[in-house]
C-alpha positions, 0 to 999 in steps of 0.5 A, a space after each residue: 525434397 523441395 517441399 521439406 526445405 519449404 516446411 523447414 523455412 516456414 518453420 524456421 519463419 514462424 520460429 523466429 517470428 515467436 522468438 520475437 513475440 517472446 522477446 517484445 512480450 519479456 520487455 513489456 512484462 519488464 516495463 510493466 513490473 518496474 511500473 508496478 513497483 513504482 505504483 506500489 511504492 506511491 501506494 506506501 507513500 499515500 497510505 502513509 500520508 493517510 495514517 499520519 493525517 488520521 492521527 493529526 485529526 484525532 489530535 485537532 478533534 481532542 484539542 479542540 473539544 479541549 478547548 471547549 467545543 462541545 462537538 468533540 467533548 464525549 470522545 475526549 472525556 471517553 478517552 480520558 477515562 480510559 487513559 485514567 484506566 491504563 494509569 490505574 491499571 500500570 499503578 496496579 501492576 507496580 504495586 505488586 
């Protein structure tokens, strides 16, 4: 009978340890999920900043080429031609 009591006590101790580990892991999981949310928000902010900076850079390239810079003249001409084609298409659509 004493052996059974010892086995039960041992099982209870192991179960308590496992429950403690589960609780600890759940808390750690919550902390990691919060950190992941913060990182995801930071990542989205950085992506927004990158996109804004890319647009600013394109605008600066266009402005630079319009001011006489030889470096981006070809890109500007292509963009202007593209815009003219879009305008012509719109006018043709309105004419129909």
